[in-house]
C-alpha positions as CSV (number, residue, x, y, z in Angstrom):
1,M,-14.1,-1.2,6.5
2,K,-13.9,-3.4,3.4
3,K,-16.7,-5.7,4.6
4,S,-18.9,-2.9,6.0
5,G,-18.1,-0.1,3.6
6,P,-16.5,3.3,4.1
7,D,-19.8,5.0,5.2
8,S,-21.0,2.2,7.6
9,R,-21.7,2.6,11.3
10,K,-18.9,0.1,12.1
11,T,-16.5,2.4,10.3
12,V,-17.7,5.5,12.2
13,K,-17.4,3.5,15.5
14,A,-13.8,2.4,14.6
15,M,-12.8,6.0,13.8
16,R,-14.2,7.2,17.2
17,E,-12.2,4.6,18.9
18,L,-9.1,5.6,17.0
19,D,-9.8,9.3,18.0
20,R,-9.9,8.2,21.6
21,I,-6.6,6.4,21.4
22,L,-4.9,9.4,19.8
23,S,-6.4,11.7,22.5
24,V,-4.8,9.4,25.2
25,L,-1.5,9.6,23.3
26,I,-1.5,13.4,23.2
27,E,-2.6,13.7,26.9
28,E,0.3,11.4,27.9
29,L,2.8,13.3,25.9
30,E,1.7,16.5,27.6
31,R,1.6,14.9,31.1
32,K,5.1,13.7,30.7
33,K,6.3,17.0,29.2
34,L,7.3,15.3,26.0
35,D,5.0,17.3,23.6
36,D,7.9,19.7,22.8
37,N,10.3,16.8,22.1
38,V,8.3,14.2,20.1
39,N,7.2,14.3,16.5
40,V,4.0,12.4,15.8
41,V,3.0,11.3,12.3
42,I,-0.4,9.8,11.5
43,L,-0.8,8.0,8.2
44,S,-3.3,5.8,6.5
45,D,-2.2,3.5,3.7
46,H,-4.9,4.2,1.2
47,G,-8.5,5.4,0.8
48,M,-11.7,3.4,0.3
49,A,-14.7,3.7,-2.0
50,A,-18.1,2.1,-2.1
51,S,-18.7,-0.1,-5.1
52,T,-21.9,-1.7,-6.3
53,K,-21.5,-2.6,-10.0
54,V,-20.2,-6.1,-10.5
55,I,-18.3,-7.3,-13.6
56,E,-18.7,-11.0,-13.9
57,L,-15.6,-11.9,-15.8
58,E,-16.8,-15.4,-16.6
59,K,-19.4,-13.9,-18.9
60,H,-16.8,-12.3,-21.1
61,V,-14.0,-14.8,-21.4
62,D,-13.8,-18.6,-21.8
63,F,-12.0,-19.9,-18.8
64,N,-11.0,-23.1,-20.6
65,D,-8.5,-20.8,-22.3
66,V,-7.1,-19.6,-19.0
67,E,-4.3,-21.3,-17.1
68,K,-4.5,-19.0,-14.0
69,A,-6.4,-16.0,-12.8
70,V,-5.6,-14.0,-9.7
71,G,-7.3,-11.1,-7.9
72,E,-10.7,-9.6,-7.2
73,G,-12.3,-6.3,-6.7
74,T,-10.4,-3.5,-8.5
75,F,-7.5,-5.4,-9.9
76,A,-7.1,-8.9,-11.5
77,M,-4.6,-10.7,-13.6
78,V,-4.9,-13.5,-16.2
79,A,-2.4,-16.0,-17.6
80,P,-3.8,-17.6,-20.7
81,E,-3.1,-21.2,-21.7
82,K,-0.2,-21.7,-24.2
83,K,-1.0,-20.3,-27.6
84,K,-4.2,-18.7,-26.2
85,M,-2.8,-15.3,-25.4
86,D,-4.2,-13.4,-28.4
87,N,-7.5,-15.3,-28.1
88,V,-8.1,-14.4,-24.4
89,Y,-6.9,-10.8,-24.9
90,Q,-9.2,-10.3,-27.9
91,Q,-12.2,-11.8,-26.0
92,L,-11.7,-9.3,-23.2
93,R,-11.1,-6.4,-25.5
94,Q,-14.0,-7.1,-27.9
95,A,-16.4,-7.6,-25.0
96,N,-16.0,-3.9,-24.4
97,V,-17.2,-4.2,-20.8
98,K,-18.2,-0.9,-19.2
99,G,-16.0,-0.2,-16.2
100,L,-13.3,-2.7,-17.2
101,N,-9.8,-1.8,-18.5
102,V,-7.8,-4.5,-20.2
103,Y,-4.0,-4.3,-20.6
104,K,-1.2,-6.5,-21.9
105,K,1.6,-6.5,-19.3
106,D,4.0,-4.6,-21.6
107,K,1.4,-2.0,-22.4
108,L,0.6,-1.1,-18.8
109,P,0.9,2.7,-18.0
110,K,4.4,3.4,-16.9
111,R,3.2,5.3,-13.8
112,F,1.9,1.9,-12.5
113,H,5.6,0.8,-12.1
114,I,4.8,-2.9,-12.4
115,R,5.7,-3.7,-16.0
116,E,9.0,-5.3,-15.1
117,S,7.7,-7.3,-12.2
118,D,7.9,-11.1,-12.4
119,L,4.8,-11.3,-10.3
120,V,2.6,-9.6,-12.9
121,L,0.7,-12.0,-15.3
122,P,0.4,-11.4,-19.1
123,I,-3.0,-9.7,-18.9
124,V,-4.0,-7.1,-16.3
125,L,-7.5,-6.0,-15.6
126,T,-8.5,-2.9,-13.6
127,A,-11.9,-1.5,-12.7
128,D,-13.2,2.0,-12.9
129,E,-14.7,3.8,-9.9
130,G,-17.9,2.1,-8.7
131,Y,-17.1,-1.2,-10.4
132,V,-15.6,-4.4,-9.1
133,I,-14.3,-7.5,-10.9
134,N,-15.7,-10.9,-9.8
135,L,-13.8,-14.0,-10.9
136,P,-15.5,-17.5,-10.9
137,E,-14.8,-20.1,-8.4
138,I,-12.5,-22.6,-10.2
139,K,-10.3,-24.7,-7.9
140,N,-6.5,-24.7,-8.7
141,K,-7.1,-22.1,-11.4
142,V,-8.7,-19.0,-9.9
143,Y,-7.3,-17.4,-6.7
144,P,-8.4,-16.4,-4.1
145,G,-11.1,-18.9,-5.3
146,E,-14.0,-17.8,-3.1
147,P,-16.5,-14.9,-3.2
148,Q,-15.4,-11.7,-1.6
149,D,-18.2,-10.2,0.5
150,Q,-17.1,-6.6,0.7
151,Q,-18.9,-3.2,0.6
152,G,-15.8,-1.1,0.1
153,Y,-12.7,-1.3,-2.1
154,N,-9.3,0.3,-2.5
155,G,-7.0,0.0,-5.5
156,Y,-8.7,2.3,-8.0
157,D,-6.5,4.6,-10.0
158,P,-5.6,7.4,-7.5
159,D,-5.2,9.8,-10.4
160,D,-8.8,9.3,-11.3
161,V,-10.6,8.6,-8.0
162,D,-10.3,11.1,-5.2
163,E,-11.5,8.6,-2.6
164,M,-8.2,6.8,-3.0
165,N,-6.4,9.8,-1.5
166,T,-5.2,9.1,2.0
167,I,-4.6,11.2,5.2
168,M,-1.4,12.5,6.7
169,Y,-1.4,14.5,9.9
170,A,1.7,15.5,11.8
171,F,2.7,17.6,14.7
172,G,5.7,18.2,16.9
173,P,8.8,20.4,17.2
174,D,10.0,19.8,13.6
175,F,6.6,20.5,11.9
176,R,5.1,23.8,10.8
177,A,2.0,24.6,12.9
178,D,-1.5,25.3,11.3
179,F,-0.2,24.4,7.9
180,E,-2.1,22.6,5.1
181,A,0.3,21.2,2.6
182,E,-0.1,20.5,-1.1
183,P,-0.6,16.8,-1.8
184,I,2.4,14.5,-1.3
185,R,2.7,10.9,-2.4
186,Q,3.0,7.7,-0.4
187,V,6.6,7.2,-1.6
188,D,7.5,10.6,-0.1
189,H,6.9,9.5,3.5
190,Y,10.0,7.4,3.6
191,N,12.3,10.4,3.1
192,L,10.3,12.4,5.7
193,L,10.7,9.6,8.4
194,C,14.4,9.2,7.6
195,H,14.8,12.9,8.0
196,L,13.1,12.9,11.4
197,T,15.0,10.0,12.8
198,G,18.4,10.9,11.4
199,V,18.6,7.8,9.0
200,K,20.2,8.2,5.7
201,P,17.7,7.0,3.1
202,K,18.4,4.5,0.4
203,P,17.6,5.5,-3.3
204,N,13.9,5.7,-3.7
205,D,11.1,7.2,-5.8
206,G,10.2,9.8,-3.2
207,V,10.8,13.5,-3.7
208,W,12.3,15.5,-0.9
209,G,10.8,18.8,-2.1
210,R,7.3,17.5,-1.5
211,V,7.8,16.9,2.2
212,Q,10.2,19.7,2.9
213,Q,7.2,22.1,2.9
214,L,6.0,20.4,6.1
215,L,9.0,21.2,8.2
216,K,10.1,24.4,10.0
217,S,13.7,24.0,9.0
218,E,15.1,24.3,5.5
219,E,16.7,21.4,3.6
220,P,20.1,20.5,5.0
221,E,22.9,22.3,3.1
222,D,24.7,19.0,2.2
223,S,21.6,17.3,0.8
224,D,20.9,16.8,-2.9
225,E,19.5,20.1,-4.3
226,N,17.7,18.3,-7.2
227,D,14.7,17.0,-5.2
228,S,16.2,13.6,-5.0
229,S,16.0,11.2,-2.1
230,E,19.7,11.2,-1.3
231,E,19.4,13.4,1.7
232,D,22.2,13.2,4.3
233,G,20.4,11.8,7.3
234,D,23.3,12.6,9.7
235,N,22.3,16.3,9.6
236,A,18.6,15.6,9.2
237,A,17.8,14.4,12.7
238,S,15.5,16.5,14.9
239,Q,17.4,19.0,17.0
240,T,15.2,18.2,20.0
241,T,16.5,16.7,23.2
242,L,14.6,13.5,22.5
243,S,15.2,11.8,19.2
244,L,11.9,9.9,19.0
245,L,9.3,9.5,16.3
246,L,5.9,8.0,16.9
247,V,4.2,6.7,13.8
248,A,0.5,5.7,14.1
249,L,-0.2,3.5,11.1
250,V,-3.9,3.9,10.6
251,T,-4.4,0.9,8.3
252,L,-7.6,-0.6,7.1
253,R,-6.4,-4.0,8.4
254,M,-5.9,-3.1,12.0
255,A,-8.0,-4.7,14.8
256,L,-10.3,-1.7,15.1
257,F,-11.9,-2.7,11.8
258,K,-12.6,-6.3,12.6
């Protein structure tokens, strides 16, 4: 999907194959009389958008001042040489490149949740919808270090780009039928899957209230009433005779898209 783009014939073909696989799954559940006992959850990990406007980063910063650069597409990071931090940052800021956002690590939006990560380099670059960042090929300095021939990209800010929204379909004995939910977040799926399998979740950033709406039953009485993730999994398991959850991870890296 990345190489061909979200609207390509290859993508359509892959989705048709996936539809066939899901049809077989549903038919087999019905044939084996498990359709009233099995919850099926179908997820994708992120959306995808076509991008055609390329930002050549080498035109806007002197890479002699750069110790390391990592990334491509919608997200990149730069580690300046010693004593060159302000110089590199100002070069990028003053270039005022359309479609490019430049942040110092400690000034990243809090909602990104990566300020404290040791893996994040001092300068972070993100692209606006329709733009992609292209780094030069410089051995032992720029990674991945080779051109990325892609027609589709993920990683845009999901608060600004609707195409980054993903899918979530679910059916089974524990789910409400013919119900379209308000949007939930990727971090919420963990609490839902723990609930369905009777596993007590670890502390996390998900909100139980956002996934509770999907289910027939109310929140267990002994769970946290403050929309936290500390749900008691012992009482959260499905009351069906078969405690089984099938999760189809519809990722953009699966063999269907090769």
